[in-house]
N, C-alpha and C positions, 0 to 999 in steps of 0.2 A: 445707716451704713455699719459695716463693722468698724470697730474703733482702730485697728491696726490692719494696714494694707501694704503689702509688698508689690510695687509696680516694676514689673519686668520691662527692661528695654532691650532691643535686639543689638547685637554687636556693632559699634561704631555710631550708635546714635545718641549716646549720652555724653554730649559734648556739655562743657561747663554752661550752666545757666538755662539747660533746656527745659527745665521745670519751672522756670520763672513765671511763665504763662499762668500755670496753677497757683502760684504764690500769690501773684497779682490778683487773680480772681477770688482766691480765699481772703485776700486782705479786704475786699469790699463787703465781706460778711463777718469780720471780727478780727482779733488780734491772732497774728500767725507767727510761728518762730521758724525760720529758716536756718538749718543747722548744717555746717559744713565741715569737713575733716581737717581743714588747715586754716590758720589765721591769714596766711597769705591770699587766700581766695575771698576773704571778707570784703576787703576794699572794692574788689572788682564787682561783687555782688552789690554793693552799695550804690556804685556809679551806674550799673544797669538799672537798679530801681529808681534813681534820681532822674534818668534819662527818661522814664515813662511818667514819674509825677514826683514832685517833692513832697507830697503828703504821705507817699508809700513808706517812707523811711520811718515815719511815727508809728505806723501800723504793722510793720515787718520788723521783727526782732532777728538781725542777722548775726550769729554768733557760732563759735566752734562749740562742739558738744560739752568740752569741760567748762565753758564760761556760761553755756545755757544751763547745765547742772548748777554751777555756783550761783547763779541768779536766783534759783530756786531752794538751794540748800539751807537758807536761814540759819548759817552757821556762825557763831560767834568766835569760832577758833582760827587761829592764823594758818594760812596754807604754807607749807614748807616750799622754800626755793630749791633748786636742784642741788646746790652745793650743800643746803643743810640736810637735805635728804640723805646725802652721801656720809655726812657725819654722823647723823641719827643711825644709820645702819653700823657704822664703825662702833658707836656707843653701845649699841644693841649687842654686837658681836663680843664686845670686851665685857660687858655686865652678864651676858649668857656664860661666858667662859669662867667669869668668877664664881657663878652660882655652882657650876659643875665643870670642872676641867675637861676640855675637849680631848678625846683620843683620835677619832677619826680625822678631824680638821686640824689636828695640833701642829702639823707642819705648813698649814696654810694661812695662819692667822695675820700675818703681816704682808701678805702678797697683796699688791693693789689690785692685781687681775681678778684675784678671788673674791675680794671684797665687792668688786664690780659685778662678779657673777652673782654674787648672794643679793646685791640690790636688784639686779634684774630678775632673779628668781622670785623675790617678795612681790615685785610688781606684776610678774606673771601670774602669781597665785591669786593676788587680790583682784586682778582683772578677771579671773575665772570664779570670781565671787567666792572664794574658800575663805571661811572663817577659822579663828582659832579653836573653836570647839570643833568643828568638822575635822580639822587636821589632828587634832589630839585623838578624835575617835579613830580616825584612820590609821595612824601610825602609833598608837599606844603600845603594840607590840612589834613595831618596826624594827628595822635595823638600826646599828649605832649611827649610822650617817643621818637617817631620818629623824632619830630623836634629836640629834644636835641640830638639825634644820629647823625642827618644831620649836626648840628652845630659843633660837635666834628669831623666828618668826613671832612667838609669842612675846618675848622681849621687846621687840620693836613696836608692836601694838601697845604693851604697857608704856612705853617711853612717850608714844603720841598722846595717849590719854593723860599721863602725868603732866606733860609740858603743855596741855592745850592746843596741840598742833594737829592737822590734817594733811595728809598728801592728797593727791588727785583722786585715788580710789576712794578714800574715806568721804569724799564731797559727794560721791555718787551714793555711798551708804546712807549719809545724813540726808539727803534729799528723798531718797526711798522711805526712810523712817518717818520723816516730815509728812510725804504725801499719803502714806498708809494710816497715819492717825486722822481718821474722819472727821475730829473735832476742827481741825486746822481749815481755815478758809482758803479757797483756791482762787481768789480773784486774779492774782497775777500770773495765773498759769494760763498760757495761751489756749485758745479754742482748738487752733490745729497746729501740728508739727510737721514740717517737710523736711526730709533727710536726702542728701544726695551725694553720690560718690563714697558711700561706706561700704566698700566690698569686704572689709575685714572687721566687722562688728565682733565685740567680745561679749562674754556673758555678762558682765557687770552692766554694760550699757544696754543689752537687750532686757535685762531685768528693770532697769530705770524706764524703758519705754513701755515695757508691761505695765509697770505701776502707773504710768501717766494714763495709759489707754483704760485702765481700770476706774481712774478718777474723771473719765468722760472726755479725755482729750483724743482727737482724732489724728492718728499717726500715718503719714504716707512715707514710706521708705523705697526710694529709687534705687534701683541698682540694674547695671549691664549683666546680662546671663544668657549662656546657651547650654541647655542641658546636654546636648551631643557631644560637648566637649568639657566634661567636668574636671579633667586633669589641667585644662587651663584655667577654668574658673573654678578652681579648689576653695579659694577663701569665700567667693561669693555664694558657691553651693553650701558650705558650712554656715554662712550668715543666714541664708534663707532657710535652712533646716533648723537653725536655733529660733528664729522668728517664729516658724510654722508651729514648733513644738510649744510656744507659749500662746498660740491662738491666732496668730496673724494669717490673713488670707492672701491669696496670690491674684493678682490681675495683670494682664498683659497691657502694654503701652498702646497709646493711640498710634495712628500712621504718623510717622516722622519722614520726611524726605531726606534720608542719610546721604544720597548721592550728592548733593549740593555741598556737603561739608568736606569732600576730599576727592580727589581724582578717582577714576573707575578702577584702576589697578591697584590703587591702595585700598580702596573699599573691598576689592577682590581678596587682597592679601589678609585683612583682619575677618573677613568672612570664612576663609578657607584655612587660616593658620592653624595647624595641627588637627584638621578635620581628618577622622580615620578613614579615609577614601582615597586610595593611591591610584584610582583612575580620574582623578581630578583634571579638568581642562585647563591647560596652561595658557596663560595671557600675556600680552604685551607687557613688559614690566619696565616701561621707560621712565616711570617715576622713581624707580629703585636705583640706587647707585652702591657699588661695593669698591672699597678703597683699603688696598692692601700695602702696608708700609713697612720698612725695614726696622723701625724703632718707634717708641711712643713719641719721641721728639719729632720724628719726620711724619708721623700720623698727625700730630696736633698742627704742624706746619700746613700739611695738605689740607686740614680743616680751614686754617685762617684763609689761606689761597682761595678755596672755595667759596667762603664768606664774601670775600672782596668781589669775587666773580658775580655773585648772586646780586650783590648792592650796585656794583658799577655797570654790568650789563643786563639784568633783568629787572632792575628798579625795586629789588626788596628793601625794606627799612629793617635796620639791625633788630628790632624788637619783634620782628616776625620770624625770626631765626632762633631755634632752640638747640641747646646741645645736651644730650643725655648721658650722663656719666653714671655707671654703676659701681666702679671702683675709685671713688673719689681719693683715697688715700695713694693711690699710684699715679693719679693724673693731675692733681689740684696744682702742685708746684710748676709742672711744666706747662699745663693749661695756662694759668695766670701769667706765667713769664712770657710765653709765645704771644699771647693776645695784647698783652703791654707792649712789647717790642713791635708788634705788627700794628700799633694804633687802633685796635679794635676794642671799643668800650663794652664792659660787661655788665649786666643788672645781677651782680653776685657779689655779696659782701664778702671782703677778705677777712678771715678770721685766724686767730691763732690762740693756741691752748697756752694758758697762762705759764705753765712750768717749762715750756719751750722758750720761752722770751728771756733773752740773754740777761737784761737787767734783773729780773726776777730770779733767775739762776744765781745771779751773784749775790742777792740778799739771802736766799736759802743757803747757799754755801757758806756765807759769812756766818750765819747761825750754826751751820753744822760744824764749823771749825771750834766754836765755843764749847761744842760737846764732845768733840773728838779727843782721843788720847792714843798715841801721841799726835798733836796737831799739825797740820800741814797748810802753810799760807801761801803755797805755790799759786793757787787759783787767784787769790787776793791781788798779788803782785801783777798778775798779768791781766786782770779785769780792767776794761776800759772806763768803768764807771767810778773809780777811784781816782783822786787827783794828782796820780803820779805823772801823766803826760809821757814825755820822752824818757823820764828816768825809770819807767817800769823795768827795763832789761837791767840796769844797773842794781836796782833795789834787789830783784831776783838773784843776780850774782851774790851780792853781799849776804843775803839770806842763807844761801847754800854755803858760802864761805864760812859763815859763822856756826854752820851745823845745824841749821833749822831751829832756832830758839823757840820755846813753847810758851814764853810769857815775857812781860815787858821787863821784869827783874833780870831775867836770863839775857834777853837782848842787850840791856845796858852793860852787864857785867862783860859780856863777850866782845862788846864794842869797844870798850876802854881796853881791854886786852890787846885787841886788834891794832888800835890806834898807837898804843906804846910800842907794839913790836914792828909796826910797819911805817910809822910817819915820824920818825926821828930825823928826818933829813932836814928839818927846819924850813920846809915849803909850807909857809903859812896859807897861802891861796888853796893849795891842794887840801890841807887839813880842814879848811873852813868848808870847802865843797862837800868833803866826805862827811864831815859833822851834820850839815844839813841834811844829807841823805839819811844819816842815822836817826836824825831827828824825826823825818817823815815816817821812817819804819816804826820808831816808838809810839809815834801818834796811832798807828793802826793798832798796835797791841793795847794801848790804853783804851781806845774805842771798844774794842773787843771785850776787854774785862769789865767795861760798864754794864754789860749784858748780865742781869741775875741768872743763877742756876735754877731758880724756881721763883714763880709769880703768878698772879690771876692772869687770865686770858686778856683782860683789858689793860693791864699794866705792861704785858708783853706787846700789846697793839700799839701802846703809846710809845714803847721802847724802839719799835720798827720804824714809826714815823719819825722819831728823832733822828734815827740811823740815816734816814733818806737825806736829811738836812746836814747832819754832821758829816756823813760820808761824802759830801760834796756833789751828789747825784745831779741836783738843779743846776750848780755851776757848771756841771760837764755837759748838760744840755746847752746852757748859754754859750759855751765855748765852741760846740759843734755848729750852732746857728749863726756864728760869726763869719763863717766861709761862704755864708749865702749859696750853699749847695743844696739842689733840690733833693737829692737822695739823704743828705744828712736831716733835712728837714723832715722827710717821711720817716726815718729812724727815730728822731725825737718824738715826732707824734705818737708813732706806735709805743714807745717805752713809756711816754707820759700817760697814755690810755692804759697800758699795763699797770702802772702804779694806782690807777683809779679803780681797776679791778681788783688789784691786791687789797686796797682798803676795803672794798665791798666783802672780799672774803673774810678779813678780819672782823668787820662788823657782824658777818653771819655767825661766825665761830662764837663771838661774844654774846649776841642775842640767843643762841642756843644754849650756851652755858647758863645764862640767866633763866632761861626757861626750864633747865634742868636743876635750878637751885644751886648751881656751882659757881656764881659770879664771883663769889668771895674766897673761892677755893684756890690755893696755890697749887699749881702742877709743875712737874718738871719741865725744864726748856726742852728737853728730848720728846716730851709728850706733846707739847705745843707745836713744835717743828713737824712732828708726824701728822698732827691735824692740818696744819698749814700745806704740807707737802700733798696731802690727800686732796684737799680743796683746789689746789692749783693744777693738779692732773686733771681735773674734772671740769675747770672752769675755762670757758672760751670767750674771748673779747673780740669785738670787731674793731679793726684798726683802720679800716677804709671801707666807706659804704659803696653799694653798688649803684651805676649810673643808670638813672631813668632813661629809658628808650635804648638801652644797650642790649647785646645778645643775651638771652636768658640760659643759665646752666643750672640743671636740675637732676635730681636723683629720681630714678624710675619710680619709687615709691611716692614722690611728690608732684606727679603729673596731674592725676586726679581730674580729668576732663579738659585740661588745658590743651590748646592747639596753636601750631605755628605753621607757617607756609613751608619752611624747610625744617627738617629735624636731622641733626647730626647724632647718631648713636655710637660713641666710640668705644674702645676697649672691648669690641666683640669677640672675646676669646674664650674658650672652653677652659673652666675653671675659676673664671672671674664673672662672667654673665652668660651662662648661669655659673654661679660658683659652687664649688663643693661644700656642702653642709655636713658638718661633722655632728656625730651623735652628741648630745650634750652630756659631758662628764659629771656635772652636777645633779642632773636629774635625767637619767638616759631614757631612751624610748620605751624600754620595757617597763619602766616605773610609771611612764605617762600612760601607757596602756592600762597599767593597773588602776590608775586614777580615774581614767575614762569608765571604769565599770560603775565607779561611784558618781558618775554624772558630772565629772570634773573634765573639761575639755580643754586639752593643752595641744599645743602644735608639736608634732613629731618632726624629726629631722627631714623625713621623706616629704610632709606637708610643706616645710620651708623650701625645700628644693623645687618641688612642683609649683609653689607659689610663684617663683621667678618667672614662669611661663607667662603668668598674667601682666607681670611687671613689662616683659617685652611686648606683650599685646597692647598694653597702655602706650609704649614708646612708639609702636607703629601706628596706633590709633591717633596719635597726637599730631600727625603729618598731614598737611592739607594738599601739598603738590609734590614736594621731594622728601624721600627717605633715604638718607646716605649711611650707610653701615661701614665702620672702619675698623681696623685692627692692625697691630703690629705683628709681623710674620716671624720675628724673632725676639727673643727675651733679652734681658742685659747681659745675660751670660752667652749671648751668641746662639743659643740652642733655639731650634725651631719650635714655634708654638701652634696650636691648632686652632681653627677660627671656630667660633661658636656653633652649637647645633642649631640656634636660631637662624643663624646666616645660612646653614645648608637647609633648614627648612622654608626659608624664603626662596632660596634658589630652586626648590623641588616644584614650587608654585608656577614658576615663569620659564619662558623659553631662556635659557642661559644667554643666547646671543643678543636678546633684547635688553638684558640687564647690563648698564654700562660698567665696565670693570677697570680699575685703574690701579696699576702697580708701581710702587717705588722700591725698586731693588737696593741690595746693600751696596752694589757697585755705583749707584746713583749718588756720587758724594756731592756733586754740584747740581744745583736746581737746573731741569731740562729746559725751563722757559723762564722769561722774566716774569711772566705771570705768576710762577711759584716762589718768587722771592718776597716774602712776606715780611721779612725784616730787613735792616740796613746791613746785618752781617752778610745774609744769604744773598743779598743784591751785590755786595762786594765782591764775594766768591765768584759769583755767576760773570761779573765784569771781568775780574783777574783772569778766569779761565778762557773767557773768548779772546782777550789779547795774547794769552800764552798760546792758544790753539790757533790763532790766524796771525802769525807774526808778518805775513805779506800783505795781509788787508785789516789793519787794525782799525780803520776809520770809525765803524760804528761803536766798536767797543771803547775806543778813546773818547768818542763823543759822550758816552754814557757815564765815562768814567770822571771826565775833566770837572764836572761841577762838585765832584767828591774829594778832588785831590788834596785840597787845603784842609777840609774838614777831617780827612782820614790820614793826614801826615802821621800823627802819632801812633795811629793804628797800624801802619805798614809793618814795622817790626814784628808785631804780633801776628799779622797776617803771613808772614815770612815763616815763623815758627810753625804755625799751623799747617802751612804747605809742607813743611819739611817732615812734620809728624805724620802727614798723609802719603809720604813718599813709599817706594816699595822696600826700601831698606831702613833698618833701625838706626836712628842717629843720637845726637846729643841730648835732644829733649825727649828720648826713651830710656835713658839709663846707660847709653854706650858712651864711654868717655873717649874724647877727642884728643886731649892735651897730652903729649908724650910725656912732659914732666909729671903730670897728676898720675898718669900709668904708672910711672916709675915708683912714684911714692905709694900707690897701692900695692905693688909688688914687694917693696920694703916692708910695708906693713904686715903683709902675709907672711913673709919669710920669719918674723918674729912672733906671730900670732899663735896662741894656744887655743885650738878650737874646743868649744864643747859639742856634744852630740846634738843639742837643739839648734846651736847656730848653724851648723852644718846641713841640719835638716830643713831649716829655713831657706838656706841658699839652693838646695834641691827643689824646693817647692816653688820658690819665686825669686830669683836673682835680684829683682828690683826691691823686692821687700827687704832683703838682707842688706841692699846698698843704702836704702832709707834709714834702717835702722841702726846700723853698724858704722857706716861711713858717713852718713850725713847727721846721725845723731837726732833724728826726728823722733818725737815722742808725742803722746796724746795726754791730756789731763786724765789724772787717774782719781776717780772718785773713792774717798775714804768710806770704808764699811762701817756700819753700826754694829755689826757683830763679826763674825769670822770672815776674812776675805778668803777667795779660792785658794790663794797661795798659802794661807794660814792653814786652811783645812788640809791641803795636801801634804804640808810639812808634818802636821800633828799625826795624819794617817801613816806616812812613811815611818815615823818615829815610833809610833805604838807598835806597829806590825814588826819592826826591826827588833825592838826590846823584847817583845813576847816571844818571837820565833828563836831569838838568841837564848833565851832561857830554856826554851824546849828543844834545843838542838841535840840530836843524838837520842831522844827519848820516843820511844813508841807509843803513840796515842791509842788507848784501849777504848772499845765500844762504850763500856758503862762510864766512861769518864768525859764523854761528849759535853754534857750540860755544864759540869764543873769546869772543864777547860774554857768553855764560852764565857760563862761567868768571870772567871780569872781575867781572860781578855777585856772583857767590858769594865771590870773594876780597875784595871791598869790603865785603861783609856781614861776613865773620869780622873784618875789621880794625874795623870800627864797632862789633861786638858786644865785642870786647875792649876797645876804647877805652871804651865806655859801662861796662862792668863796672868799669875802674879809676877813672874819674872819679868813679863813683858809689858808691865804696867798698863793692862788692858781692863782693870777693875771698872772704869768708867764708861765703857761701852754700854749699849742699850742692853739690859739685863734679860729681858724678854727674847731679844733677837739672838742673844748669845745662847739663851737655853735652847731655842728652837734648832739652831745650827749644830749645838751638841748633841742633841737627840738624832739629827739627821747623820751626823758623823758616826755615832754608835750603831745607827741601823745599818750603815754602810760597812761598818766593821763586822757585824753579824753575817752580812752577805759574803764578804771575803772569807770568814771562817767557814762558812758553808761550803764554798767552792774548794778550800783547802781540804776539808774533811771528804769531800767525794773524790779528790785527787788520791789521797791516802788509801781510801778503800778501793779505788778502781786500779791503781798503779801496780805492776809487776815487775818493774825493773830495779827496784832497790834504791831509787833515787830518793834523797832526802835534802832539806835545806842545808847548804854548807856555807858558801859566801853570801852574807848580808851586807847590804849597803857598802860594798867594796869600791873605795874611791881611788883615783889616780890623777896626777898632776895638781892636787890640792893639798893644803895643810891636812894632816891626819887627825880627827877628832875621834879619839879613842872612845868616847861615850857614845857617839852616834854613828860610828862606822866599824867596819870588819878590821880586825887587828892586822891583817895581811895587807891591808891598803898601803899604796906607796905614794909619796909626795912628787916622784917624778913624773913627767908627762910620759905618754907612750907614743912613739913614732909609728905613722902607718902610710904606706905609698900607694899611690894611685897613678898608674902611668909615669910621667915624669915628675910628678909632684910628691913630695914628702911632706906630711903635715904632722904637727903635734897635737894630741889629744889630752883633755882633762875631763873628768867627770864622776859620775858614781853609778855603779849598776845595782839596781834593787835587790836582786836575788839570783844565785846560781846554785842549782840543785845538782848534786854529784852523785854517783854510784860507786861502790868499792871497785869495779873493774875500770873505772876511768869515765864512763858515759856522763854527759852532763846536759842540763836544760838551762837556758837563760829567760828569766822572767822580768817584765817590767810592769810594776803596778799601775794601773789606770782607774782612777776614781769615776772618769765619764765614760763615754764612747771610745772604743778603740778603733784605730784604722783597720780598713779590710785587708785581707791577706793580700789580694792582687795589687794594692797599692805598695805593699811592702816588697813584693816579688820585682816590681817595676822601678824600684829604687826612688820612690818618692817620699815614703818614711823609711829612714835608713838607720834608726836608731838599734833596732834589733841585731841587723848583720855587722853595725860597727863595734857592738858589743862583743860579738863572736871574735871580730879580727883582735880587739882589744885583749881579750883573754888569752888568744893565741901567742900575740907579740909580747904582752907585758906579763902574763902570768903562767905561761908555759903550757897552756891547755892544748890538747890535740883536737884539731878541728874534725877530724874522721870520727872523733868520738861524741860529736855534737849531735844530740837527737832531736833538737829544734829550739826556737826561740820564740816567744809568746808573750802577748800581753794578758796579764793576769787581772780580770776586772771582776766586778761584782757579781756577774753572772755566769762566766766561764774563762776559759783559757785556750779558746779555740783560734783566735786571729792571731797570725805570725806565720811560721812555717815549721812543719814536722815532717819527719822522714816517714813516708808512707809504711815502709816495712815494720815500724816501731809502734805503729798507733795503738795496737791492742794491748802491748806490754805497758805504754804510756797511759793507758785508760782515756784515750781519745777516740771519739766516735769516728768510724770510717768514712762518714759522708762529709766530713768537715772540707771546706774549699782549701785549707791551708796545707794540705798534705803534699808532698813533693816525691816525686819517684827517685830512686837512688841515683839514676842515670842522669837526672836532671839537677841535682843539687849543686855539683860544681858549675853547670851552666848558668843557674839562677845567681850564684855568688859572683860569677864572672862578669854577668851582665849589670849588677849593681855596681860593682867595681869599676867598670868601664864608665857608666853613667855618671859616676862621682868624678871620675877622671876627667870627662869631657866638661862638666860643670866648672870644676876648679879651673881647668885652663881657660874657659871663658872668663872667668872672674879674673884671674891674673892678668888677661889681656884687657880688663876694664870693660868688659861687655857685661852690663847688668840689665840687659833689655827686658821690657815687659813681656814675658812669655811665661806665665804661671803653668805648672806642670799639673795643677789640680784646678777644679772649678773656683774661680775667683770669689772667695767669700765676701757676703755683703757687710761683715763686721770688721774687715781688714781695715785697720787705721790709716792705711796709706793709699786707700783707693782713689780718693780725691787728688791725690799727688800724681800718680800713675795715668789717672783717666783711663783705665783699661777698656778696650773695646774689641769684641770678638770680630766686628766687620772689618776693623783695621787690621787685626791680626791675620785674617785670611789673606791679605795682599802683601804681607811680609815675607821676608825671607832671614832666618836666623843665621 
């Protein structure tokens, strides 16, 4: 026979274990390796073999491909763990950058996302069997990016060799080298190798199979394939092509009774899925169901209800049900929460990324505080893991009252000063209590100062372990467990497992340092924290194992021949499954096509997108009796979502009337039936709805409710709150104040309030956000930056531009001076940045990160300079920078503000409301005849012009009114107001008739006709008046004027919901 055979199976026939008959037959003739793509499949295969004969397990070696290769590699080297591999990539990047500083990747060095992309790229190249020599030859005359990538790749390989380590791909190469040496004995090599469900074989694996075949091993590679649907079987087609190119023959499967695997209509679905034949005969689709829900939460609740129906009414066992989730990031939390509350056990381990665990976050933050300058202990006082207990709030108040001391010495000095000035009343008990609090605070400072600024990695690890004990973490665990609360027990269990995982991470960092010969080398604390942070970001730990016999949750990639009686495919949305695949920015498709010419096969974005068709095919093929496709019809922002093209393709195959379609609309707030009440909360809602809707005949509802009455007594007030929130009017729980006394206080506050433009703009965009921030004084924890914070970058940018433009005021820029002016700007910038760093005591910030941000700021200044140069070249109205950083309603800083600034606030009237304004206008350009333009510098993306016209972003029109009322400008002379960005000055609004003279392109969306100008300003003025009136009335309802951003820090307080908003009247 031929040594390599590809066995093709018809679609739907290759269920898991279908080749076991061949494996058993081969086992009677000699040693067989049965190779599977996933470790999860190995125990199932072993059980199947044990059912046939206990002796089979001795003759059949069941392994994953990686473990099979490892058994043959004969390697004395250590296999990298996942965390060690990430650290090795980091070390490779750092060493490559030291050899020759990067220019292309200069701004990317510290970004975790970039490091992750580099790691994935290295793995992809190695799986394509690319060597250092091959890459050097290909990219010797390549671009700067390619040269830097090669440096990283070669340095990574050098590190592996120097440390005696191998990654998974290196093991393949070592096995290949060992087998190619004909002097080596091959008695441990199996006589035959059978592979199943490898539809996505890579070149390195194919090369390993080729070498095995050359040494006399018979290879049987089983794969499902349909040559008429290559766009569905993209990866299988490529795998077959690779194997054929190295000499494998193709053999068709034997006759298999596939009909017995699933219902006739499901078999029809997988046979006809994406067949290019539009005259296909439609069949009865009774095995297929479509569920459309109003949200992800309602979708998962519908799935839970359907699972209970299958179990209760049709006798399914839970392990016969599978849930396929392509977008696990969006679904994991809601899926686990609903299933837990519904009492449905899952065969799915609950995992958490280490850096997302609150205990580990406290440890990392504690270490960062040691590095920070100035230090901020706010997180430490608020952390539940330190032994403050109920005194946490008092300690935080004291810390702030003392001016946020940064050292133990400073804490003690300020404490004594405070005691002398405030505790002379003779109240000894109060003084004793205060001194105890001060003592606890001093303990934290002293604990922090025990951490060395430099040490070996092992010394740092010992220090962190001591911190766990000294910091009282274990005592905190014991305090939580004293309440005998089940939730507290689960949280403590999770945190203790997180500590174990942290110890593993520290051990791996230590082992890697030892292998690199750096075990005795002292490194800065900042560098150790960086390594620890990177490892924690990539380390997952399981805090709760799956329940055997529970419902399976799988990603489409991991189905690989598994089958269930009923399969739920959730999240069937266009953009999620199939998801849009972006062109890889690190190695885009064009470069991948170039490498393919050198016989290096890499996946393009189109290949990856098409590959999702096979993932859905596997999803459909995994169902024996029922396939339920579900999706939410609206997103979290309330916008309508399109269902997946896969759903449309399924519906194309069947009579639509035969496919059961179930819709849960936004208006279906209460479950339609008791069968849909999968959780206690939903059951309670249904009961209360029945009671309220049938006041004359409440018997049935009361009968259902009576057993719950005592149990839910404490829940009743919360139910009342939720019902009020679901009413047709905004109320007390939506930000609408009810108390006349509180409303009066708000009005008094506003009467004395001096507004900034940003505060008023927040009010215009979301009244509730203003309410939460300005009235409730809610705030989020702010992470200290290792380099420049965004605020620092913005302040520096404004200051540098102000001082440069002030020096050049009234001077005409000559064409031949362009480069010298730019260099003068950059030289001033460097001087100002260094001065800022020294005067603000920021020398201890991470120097590498600071340098990166400095280079980024210089690049931004270059772009601002280019926009300004183009403005001067194209403008014909005689406008030039005049008022620079002109302030009002603030103390006048003559060094950093225009000398015409005024400390008095400026009053503006909107309807019946007159308010006082304070702030600073970045720049006003004027001409000799009185025309003027207002600019606001924007380092990031500017608001679009339409949002300015609608009065959502009001900064620019506010500045126009301020100039009129406070500085005597004539608004009739205003030619425009715009955001001055790194790219242009288009966004804002401009008078259309002046565009040419202003040097603005005629196609900009910000142009306004002369006849419309006054109307636009009046519309904005009226909208401000209306919003101020609502605020004065205490109405801060959750009605955002813009799409509610996911990053809003008050989102979990307002609990914004588009579906609720649609039923409300503002």
